[in-house]
DSSP file (Angstrom, degrees, kcal/mol; ACC not computed):
  #  RESIDUE AA STRUCTURE BP1 BP2  ACC     N-H-->O    O-->H-N    N-H-->O    O-->H-N    TCO  KAPPA ALPHA  PHI   PSI    X-CA   Y-CA   Z-CA
    1    1 A M              0   0    0      0, 0.0     2,-0.1     0, 0.0     5,-0.1   0.000 360.0 360.0 360.0 127.6  -13.0   41.2   38.1
    2    2 A S    >>  -     0   0    0      1,-0.1     3,-1.7    44,-0.0     4,-0.7  -0.353 360.0-104.1 -79.6 165.2  -12.5   37.5   37.5
    3    3 A Q  G >4 S+     0   0    0      1,-0.3     3,-0.5     2,-0.2     7,-0.1   0.811 122.0  53.8 -58.8 -30.5  -10.9   35.2   40.1
    4    4 A H  G 34 S+     0   0    0      1,-0.2    -1,-0.3     5,-0.1    -2,-0.0   0.570 106.7  52.4 -83.3  -7.7   -7.7   35.1   38.0
    5    5 A D  G <4 S+     0   0    0     -3,-1.7    -1,-0.2     5,-0.0    -2,-0.2   0.497  78.9 105.6-101.7  -6.8   -7.5   38.9   38.0
    6    6 A D    <X  -     0   0    0     -4,-0.7     4,-2.6    -3,-0.5     5,-0.2  -0.642  54.8-163.1 -79.0 106.8   -7.8   39.4   41.7
    7    7 A P  H  > S+     0   0    0      0, 0.0     4,-2.2     0, 0.0     5,-0.2   0.817  86.7  53.8 -63.8 -30.2   -4.2   40.3   42.8
    8    8 A V  H  > S+     0   0    0      2,-0.2     4,-2.3     1,-0.2     5,-0.2   0.946 112.2  42.8 -69.0 -47.6   -4.9   39.6   46.5
    9    9 A L  H  > S+     0   0    0      2,-0.2     4,-2.7     1,-0.2     5,-0.2   0.911 114.6  51.1 -64.5 -41.8   -6.2   36.1   45.8
   10   10 A L  H  X S+     0   0    0     -4,-2.6     4,-2.3     2,-0.2    -2,-0.2   0.929 111.7  46.6 -61.1 -45.3   -3.4   35.4   43.3
   11   11 A A  H  X S+     0   0    0     -4,-2.2     4,-2.3    -5,-0.2    -1,-0.2   0.906 113.4  49.1 -63.7 -41.8   -0.8   36.5   45.8
   12   12 A R  H  X S+     0   0    0     -4,-2.3     4,-2.5     2,-0.2    -2,-0.2   0.908 110.6  49.9 -66.0 -42.0   -2.4   34.4   48.6
   13   13 A A  H  X S+     0   0    0     -4,-2.7     4,-2.2     2,-0.2    -2,-0.2   0.912 111.9  48.4 -62.8 -42.5   -2.6   31.3   46.4
   14   14 A R  H  X S+     0   0    0     -4,-2.3     4,-2.4    -5,-0.2    -2,-0.2   0.912 111.9  49.4 -63.1 -42.1    1.1   31.6   45.4
   15   15 A E  H  X S+     0   0    0     -4,-2.3     4,-1.8     1,-0.2    -2,-0.2   0.910 110.3  50.5 -63.0 -42.6    2.1   32.1   49.0
   16   16 A M  H  < S+     0   0    0     -4,-2.5    -1,-0.2     2,-0.2    -2,-0.2   0.873 110.8  49.1 -65.5 -37.2    0.1   29.1   50.1
   17   17 A R  H >< S+     0   0    0     -4,-2.2     3,-1.0     1,-0.2    -1,-0.2   0.914 112.9  47.6 -65.7 -42.4    1.7   26.9   47.4
   18   18 A A  H 3< S+     0   0    0     -4,-2.4    -2,-0.2     1,-0.3    -1,-0.2   0.793 120.8  37.0 -69.5 -27.7    5.2   28.1   48.4
   19   19 A N  T 3< S+     0   0    0     -4,-1.8    -1,-0.3    -5,-0.2    -2,-0.2  -0.195  83.7 156.8-118.5  39.8    4.5   27.5   52.1
   20   20 A S    <   -     0   0    0     -3,-1.0    -3,-0.1     1,-0.1     2,-0.0  -0.230  45.4-103.6 -66.7 156.5    2.4   24.3   51.9
   21   21 A T     >  -     0   0    0      1,-0.1     4,-2.6    -5,-0.1     5,-0.2  -0.293  29.5-108.5 -74.5 164.1    2.2   22.0   54.9
   22   22 A K  H  > S+     0   0    0      1,-0.2     4,-2.3     2,-0.2     5,-0.2   0.865 122.1  53.1 -62.0 -34.1    4.2   18.7   55.0
   23   23 A E  H  > S+     0   0    0      2,-0.2     4,-2.6     1,-0.2     5,-0.2   0.923 109.0  47.9 -66.2 -44.2    0.8   16.9   54.6
   24   24 A E  H  > S+     0   0    0      2,-0.2     4,-2.3     1,-0.2    -2,-0.2   0.915 112.1  49.9 -62.1 -42.8   -0.1   18.9   51.5
   25   25 A R  H  X S+     0   0    0     -4,-2.6     4,-3.0     2,-0.2     5,-0.4   0.926 111.8  47.8 -62.2 -44.4    3.4   18.3   50.0
   26   26 A R  H  X S+     0   0    0     -4,-2.3     4,-2.6     1,-0.2     5,-0.3   0.942 112.4  48.0 -63.7 -46.7    3.2   14.6   50.6
   27   27 A L  H  X>S+     0   0    0     -4,-2.6     5,-2.6     1,-0.2     4,-0.9   0.904 117.2  44.0 -60.7 -40.2   -0.3   14.3   49.1
   28   28 A W  H  <>S+     0   0    0     -4,-2.3     5,-2.3    -5,-0.2     3,-0.2   0.971 121.6  34.6 -68.7 -54.7    0.8   16.3   46.1
   29   29 A Y  H  <5S+     0   0    0     -4,-3.0    -2,-0.2     1,-0.2    -3,-0.2   0.780 124.4  41.1 -77.1 -27.2    4.2   14.7   45.3
   30   30 A D  H  <5S-     0   0    0     -4,-2.6    -1,-0.2    -5,-0.4    -3,-0.2   0.544 135.6  -6.3 -98.7  -6.8    3.3   11.1   46.4
   31   31 A F  T ><5S+     0   0    0     -4,-0.9     3,-1.8    -5,-0.3     4,-0.5   0.437 117.2  54.5-146.8 -66.5   -0.2   10.9   44.9
   32   32 A L  G > <S+     0   0    0     -5,-2.6     3,-1.3     1,-0.3     5,-0.2   0.856 107.0  50.4 -60.5 -41.8   -2.2   13.7   43.3
   33   33 A N  G 3 <S+     0   0    0     -5,-2.3    -1,-0.3    -6,-0.3    -4,-0.1   0.533 107.9  56.8 -77.8  -0.5    0.3   14.8   40.6
   34   34 A K  G <  S+     0   0    0     -3,-1.8    -1,-0.3    -6,-0.2    -2,-0.2   0.461  84.2 107.6-101.4  -4.8    0.8   11.2   39.5
   35   35 A L  S <  S-     0   0    0     -3,-1.3     4,-0.1    -4,-0.5    -4,-0.0  -0.294  79.9-118.6 -73.5 158.0   -2.9   10.6   38.7
   36   36 A P  S    S+     0   0    0      0, 0.0     2,-0.3     0, 0.0    -1,-0.1   0.437  97.6  67.1 -77.7   2.8   -4.2   10.4   35.1
   37   37 A V  S    S-     0   0    0     -5,-0.2     2,-0.5    20,-0.0    -2,-0.2  -0.890  93.7-103.9-118.8 155.0   -6.4   13.4   35.8
   38   38 A K        -     0   0    0     -2,-0.3    18,-0.4    -4,-0.1     2,-0.3  -0.657  34.7-175.7 -86.4 124.1   -5.2   17.0   36.4
   39   39 A F        -     0   0    0     -2,-0.5     2,-0.4    -7,-0.2    15,-0.2  -0.861  11.2-149.9-109.2 151.4   -5.3   18.4   39.9
   40   40 A Y  E     -A   53   0A   0     13,-2.3    13,-2.0    -2,-0.3     3,-0.4  -0.955  11.2-133.4-119.6 141.3   -4.4   22.0   40.8
   41   41 A R  E    S-A   52   0A   0     -2,-0.4    11,-0.2     1,-0.2    10,-0.1  -0.748  85.4   0.0 -92.4 141.1   -2.8   23.1   44.1
   42   42 A Q  E    S-     0   0A   0      9,-3.0     2,-0.3    -2,-0.4    -1,-0.2   0.924  87.9-169.7  47.6  56.2   -4.2   26.1   45.9
   43   43 A K  E     -A   50   0A   0      7,-1.1     7,-2.8    -3,-0.4     2,-0.6  -0.596  18.6-128.5 -80.9 132.4   -6.9   26.6   43.2
   44   44 A I  E     +A   49   0A   0     -2,-0.3     2,-0.4     5,-0.2     5,-0.2  -0.723  29.9 171.6 -83.1 122.0   -8.9   29.8   43.3
   45   45 A I  E >   -A   48   0A   0      3,-3.0     3,-2.9    -2,-0.6    -2,-0.0  -0.877  58.3 -75.2-128.5  97.2  -12.6   29.3   43.1
   46   46 A E  T 3  S+     0   0    0     -2,-0.4     3,-0.1     1,-0.4   -43,-0.1   0.049 116.3   4.8 -41.2 127.3  -14.0   32.7   43.8
   47   47 A P  T 3  S+     0   0    0      0, 0.0    -1,-0.4     0, 0.0     2,-0.2  -0.842 127.0  59.3 -99.9  25.2  -14.0   33.9   46.5
   48   48 A Y  E <   -A   45   0A   0     -3,-2.9    -3,-3.0    32,-0.1     2,-0.5  -0.685  60.9-140.1-116.4 164.0  -12.0   30.9   48.0
   49   49 A I  E     -A   44   0A   0     -5,-0.2     2,-0.3    -2,-0.2    -5,-0.2  -0.995  23.9-158.6-120.3 122.7   -8.8   29.1   47.6
   50   50 A V  E     -A   43   0A   0     -7,-2.8    -7,-1.1    -2,-0.5     3,-0.1  -0.711  21.8-125.4-102.0 154.0   -9.0   25.3   47.9
   51   51 A D  E    S-     0   0A   0     -2,-0.3    -9,-3.0     1,-0.2     2,-0.3   0.966  90.5  -1.9 -61.5 -55.0   -6.1   23.0   48.8
   52   52 A F  E     -AB  41  61A   0      9,-1.5     9,-2.3   -11,-0.2     2,-0.4  -0.997  67.8-174.0-141.0 142.0   -6.5   20.7   45.7
   53   53 A C  E     -AB  40  60A   0    -13,-2.0   -13,-2.3    -2,-0.3     7,-0.2  -0.996  18.8-167.5-142.6 134.3   -9.0   20.7   42.9
   54   54 A C  E >>> - B   0  59A   0      5,-3.1     5,-1.9    -2,-0.4     3,-0.9  -0.873  13.3-174.3-113.5  92.8   -9.7   18.4   40.0
   55   55 A P  G >45S+     0   0    0      0, 0.0     3,-0.8     0, 0.0    -1,-0.1   0.854  79.3  60.3 -59.6 -36.3  -12.1   20.6   37.8
   56   56 A A  G 345S+     0   0    0    -18,-0.4   -17,-0.1     1,-0.3    -2,-0.0   0.840 117.2  31.6 -61.8 -32.4  -12.8   17.8   35.3
   57   57 A N  G <45S-     0   0    0     -3,-0.9    -1,-0.3     2,-0.1    33,-0.2   0.338 106.1-125.1-105.4   4.2  -14.2   15.6   38.1
   58   58 A K  T <<5 +     0   0    0     -3,-0.8    32,-2.6    -4,-0.6     2,-0.4   0.906  61.8 146.2  51.5  46.5  -15.6   18.6   40.2
   59   59 A L  E   < -Bc  54  90A   0     -5,-1.9    -5,-3.1    30,-0.2     2,-0.4  -0.954  32.3-170.1-121.0 132.3  -13.6   17.3   43.2
   60   60 A I  E     -Bc  53  91A   0     30,-2.9    32,-3.1    -2,-0.4     2,-0.5  -0.964   5.9-160.1-118.8 136.2  -12.0   19.3   45.9
   61   61 A V  E     -Bc  52  92A   0     -9,-2.3    -9,-1.5    -2,-0.4     2,-0.4  -0.977   9.4-172.4-118.6 126.3   -9.6   17.8   48.5
   62   62 A E  E     - c   0  93A   0     30,-3.2    32,-2.4    -2,-0.5     2,-0.6  -0.963  13.5-157.2-119.9 133.7   -9.0   19.6   51.7
   63   63 A L  E     - c   0  94A   0     -2,-0.4     2,-0.6    30,-0.2    32,-0.2  -0.957  21.0-154.2-107.6 120.1   -6.4   18.7   54.4
   64   64 A D  E     - c   0  95A   0     30,-3.2    32,-2.5    -2,-0.6    33,-0.3  -0.844   7.5-158.8-107.9 122.1   -7.5   20.2   57.7
   65   65 A G    >   -     0   0    0     -2,-0.6     3,-1.9    30,-0.2     4,-0.2  -0.253  47.4 -84.5 -78.5 177.7   -5.2   21.1   60.6
   66   66 A S  G >  S+     0   0    0      1,-0.3     3,-1.9     2,-0.2    -1,-0.1   0.766 122.1  71.0 -60.2 -27.8   -6.5   21.5   64.1
   67   67 A Q  G >  S+     0   0    0      1,-0.3     3,-1.2     2,-0.2     6,-0.3   0.742  86.7  67.5 -62.9 -21.4   -7.6   25.1   63.6
   68   68 A H  G <  S+     0   0    0     -3,-1.9    -1,-0.3     1,-0.2    -2,-0.2   0.609  94.1  58.1 -73.9 -10.4  -10.4   23.8   61.3
   69   69 A Y  G <  S+     0   0    0     -3,-1.9     2,-0.3    -4,-0.2    -1,-0.2   0.190  94.7  80.1-105.8  16.1  -12.1   22.2   64.4
   70   70 A E  S X> S-     0   0    0     -3,-1.2     4,-1.3    -4,-0.0     3,-0.9  -0.879  87.7 -72.1-118.9 151.8  -12.4   25.4   66.4
   71   71 A E  T 34 S+     0   0    0     -2,-0.3    -2,-0.1     1,-0.3    -3,-0.0  -0.606 114.6  24.4 -71.4 143.2  -15.0   28.3   66.1
   72   72 A P  T 3> S+     0   0    0      0, 0.0     4,-2.4     0, 0.0    -1,-0.3  -0.972 117.3  63.5 -91.1   7.2  -15.2   30.3   63.9
   73   73 A S  H <> S+     0   0    0     -3,-0.9     4,-3.1    -6,-0.3     5,-0.2   0.854  97.8  58.6 -60.0 -36.1  -13.4   28.0   61.5
   74   74 A L  H  X S+     0   0    0     -4,-1.3     4,-2.0     1,-0.2    -1,-0.2   0.927 110.2  42.1 -59.7 -45.0  -16.2   25.4   61.6
   75   75 A L  H  > S+     0   0    0     -3,-0.3     4,-2.6     2,-0.2     5,-0.2   0.913 114.3  51.6 -68.5 -42.6  -18.8   28.0   60.5
   76   76 A Y  H  X S+     0   0    0     -4,-2.4     4,-2.6     1,-0.2    -2,-0.2   0.939 111.6  47.3 -58.1 -47.9  -16.4   29.4   57.8
   77   77 A D  H  X S+     0   0    0     -4,-3.1     4,-3.1     1,-0.2    -1,-0.2   0.880 110.8  52.0 -64.0 -38.0  -15.8   25.9   56.4
   78   78 A K  H  X S+     0   0    0     -4,-2.0     4,-2.6    -5,-0.2    -1,-0.2   0.945 112.6  44.3 -63.4 -47.2  -19.5   25.1   56.4
   79   79 A N  H  X S+     0   0    0     -4,-2.6     4,-2.2     2,-0.2    -2,-0.2   0.907 115.2  49.4 -62.5 -41.6  -20.3   28.3   54.5
   80   80 A R  H  X S+     0   0    0     -4,-2.6     4,-2.6    -5,-0.2    -2,-0.2   0.935 112.0  47.3 -62.6 -48.4  -17.4   27.7   52.1
   81   81 A D  H  X S+     0   0    0     -4,-3.1     4,-2.9     1,-0.2     5,-0.2   0.903 110.2  53.1 -61.9 -41.6  -18.4   24.1   51.5
   82   82 A D  H  X S+     0   0    0     -4,-2.6     4,-1.7    -5,-0.2    -1,-0.2   0.918 110.8  47.3 -59.8 -43.5  -22.0   25.1   50.9
   83   83 A F  H  X S+     0   0    0     -4,-2.2     4,-0.7     2,-0.2    -2,-0.2   0.943 114.1  46.1 -62.8 -48.0  -20.9   27.6   48.3
   84   84 A L  H ><>S+     0   0    0     -4,-2.6     5,-1.9     1,-0.2     3,-0.8   0.877 111.2  52.2 -65.7 -37.8  -18.6   25.1   46.5
   85   85 A K  H ><5S+     0   0    0     -4,-2.9     3,-1.9     1,-0.2    -1,-0.2   0.852 101.4  61.4 -65.1 -33.3  -21.2   22.4   46.6
   86   86 A S  H 3<5S+     0   0    0     -4,-1.7    -1,-0.2     1,-0.3    -2,-0.2   0.727 101.2  54.4 -65.7 -19.5  -23.6   24.9   45.0
   87   87 A L  T <<5S-     0   0    0     -3,-0.8    -1,-0.3    -4,-0.7    -2,-0.2   0.397 129.0 -99.5 -91.3   1.2  -21.2   25.0   42.0
   88   88 A G  T < 5S+     0   0    0     -3,-1.9    -3,-0.2     1,-0.3     2,-0.2   0.519  75.6 141.7  96.7   6.2  -21.4   21.2   41.7
   89   89 A Y      < -     0   0    0     -5,-1.9     2,-0.5    -8,-0.1    -1,-0.3  -0.534  44.5-142.8 -83.3 147.5  -18.2   20.3   43.6
   90   90 A T  E     -c   59   0A   0    -32,-2.6   -30,-2.9    -2,-0.2     2,-0.5  -0.924  19.9-150.8 -99.5 133.2  -17.7   17.3   45.9
   91   91 A I  E     -c   60   0A   0     -2,-0.5     2,-0.6   -32,-0.2   -30,-0.2  -0.930   9.1-165.6-112.3 123.7  -15.5   18.2   48.9
   92   92 A L  E     -c   61   0A   0    -32,-3.1   -30,-3.2    -2,-0.5     2,-0.5  -0.939  10.1-168.1-105.7 122.4  -13.4   15.6   50.6
   93   93 A R  E     +c   62   0A   0     -2,-0.6     2,-0.4   -32,-0.2   -30,-0.2  -0.941   7.4 178.8-115.2 131.4  -12.0   16.7   54.0
   94   94 A Y  E     -c   63   0A   0    -32,-2.4   -30,-3.2    -2,-0.5     2,-0.2  -0.995  24.6-128.8-129.6 135.5   -9.3   14.9   55.8
   95   95 A S  E  >  -c   64   0A   0     -2,-0.4     4,-2.5   -32,-0.2   -30,-0.2  -0.505  21.7-122.3 -77.2 151.9   -7.8   15.8   59.1
   96   96 A N  H  > S+     0   0    0    -32,-2.5     4,-2.3     1,-0.2     5,-0.2   0.843 114.7  58.0 -60.2 -32.6   -4.0   15.9   59.4
   97   97 A Y  H  > S+     0   0    0    -33,-0.3     4,-1.4     2,-0.2    -1,-0.2   0.945 109.3  42.0 -62.6 -49.1   -4.3   13.4   62.2
   98   98 A D  H  > S+     0   0    0      1,-0.2     4,-2.4     2,-0.2    -2,-0.2   0.876 111.9  56.8 -65.2 -36.4   -6.1   10.9   59.9
   99   99 A F  H  < S+     0   0    0     -4,-2.5     4,-0.3     1,-0.2    -2,-0.2   0.915 106.9  48.2 -59.4 -44.6   -3.7   11.7   57.1
  100  100 A A  H  < S+     0   0    0     -4,-2.3     3,-0.3     1,-0.2    -1,-0.2   0.831 118.7  40.4 -66.6 -32.0   -0.7   10.8   59.3
  101  101 A R  H  < S+     0   0    0     -4,-1.4    -2,-0.2     1,-0.2    -1,-0.2   0.736 130.0  21.5 -88.7 -24.5   -2.4    7.5   60.4
  102  102 A N     X  +     0   0    0     -4,-2.4     4,-2.1    -5,-0.1     5,-0.2  -0.295  62.3 149.6-146.6  54.6   -3.9    6.4   57.1
  103  103 A F  H  > S+     0   0    0     -4,-0.3     4,-2.4    -3,-0.3     5,-0.2   0.917  80.4  49.7 -56.0 -47.2   -2.3    8.0   54.0
  104  104 A Q  H  > S+     0   0    0      1,-0.2     4,-2.4     2,-0.2    -1,-0.2   0.891 109.7  51.5 -63.0 -39.8   -3.0    4.9   51.8
  105  105 A G  H  > S+     0   0    0      2,-0.2     4,-2.2     1,-0.2    -1,-0.2   0.884 109.9  49.4 -64.7 -38.4   -6.7    4.9   52.8
  106  106 A I  H  X S+     0   0    0     -4,-2.1     4,-2.5     2,-0.2    -2,-0.2   0.917 110.5  50.2 -66.1 -43.7   -7.1    8.6   52.0
  107  107 A C  H  X S+     0   0    0     -4,-2.4     4,-2.6     1,-0.2    -2,-0.2   0.917 111.1  49.3 -60.2 -42.5   -5.5    8.0   48.6
  108  108 A Q  H  X S+     0   0    0     -4,-2.4     4,-2.8     2,-0.2    -1,-0.2   0.900 109.6  51.7 -63.8 -40.2   -7.8    5.1   48.0
  109  109 A D  H  X S+     0   0    0     -4,-2.2     4,-1.9     2,-0.2    -2,-0.2   0.915 110.8  47.3 -63.6 -43.1  -10.8    7.3   49.0
  110  110 A I  H  X S+     0   0    0     -4,-2.5     4,-1.2     2,-0.2    -2,-0.2   0.946 112.0  50.9 -61.0 -48.0   -9.8   10.1   46.6
  111  111 A W  H >X>S+     0   0    0     -4,-2.6     5,-1.0     1,-0.2     3,-0.7   0.923 108.8  51.6 -54.5 -47.2   -9.3    7.5   43.8
  112  112 A N  H ><5S+     0   0    0     -4,-2.8     3,-1.0     1,-0.3    -1,-0.2   0.878 107.5  52.4 -60.6 -38.2  -12.7    6.0   44.5
  113  113 A H  H 3<5S+     0   0    0     -4,-1.9    -1,-0.3     1,-0.2    -2,-0.2   0.722 103.5  58.1 -71.4 -20.2  -14.3    9.5   44.2
  114  114 A L  H <<5S-     0   0    0     -4,-1.2    -1,-0.2    -3,-0.7    -2,-0.2   0.608 101.2-136.1 -82.4 -11.5  -12.6   10.1   40.9
  115  115 A N  T <<5 +     0   0    0     -3,-1.0    -3,-0.2    -4,-0.6    -2,-0.1   0.896  46.9 158.0  55.6  43.3  -14.3    7.0   39.4
  116  116 A L      < -     0   0    0     -5,-1.0    -1,-0.2     1,-0.1    -2,-0.1  -0.650  48.5 -96.3 -93.2 153.7  -11.1    5.9   37.8
  117  117 A P              0   0    0      0, 0.0    -1,-0.1     0, 0.0    -5,-0.0  -0.372 360.0 360.0 -66.5 150.0  -10.5    2.2   36.8
  118  118 A S              0   0    0     -3,-0.0    -6,-0.0    -2,-0.0    -2,-0.0   0.478 360.0 360.0 -67.0 360.0   -8.5    0.2   39.3
């Protein structure tokens, strides 16, 4: 079964898009969907769902709430990142705290990782 045929993953990705956090909504509507490259929200990369993905640039952007800094989430995220990196992806992780304090800096960091002209 391919990632796009898994009804559980598809339902979960749709639910996550419909119930995105305020940080995810801001990053999407104020930055990512305006870029000259295509990003996807809640993209399935078997067996995971990532917050944002630009397949053409092999870039994943994750916004992490406080639960990501507690066990067992730290181990889960490490295993997840290792798997995604094995597929050639670069993963950018930003805490919601840093996002609230430095939105423009995060956008610039994403831009820099895309290697787009200024």
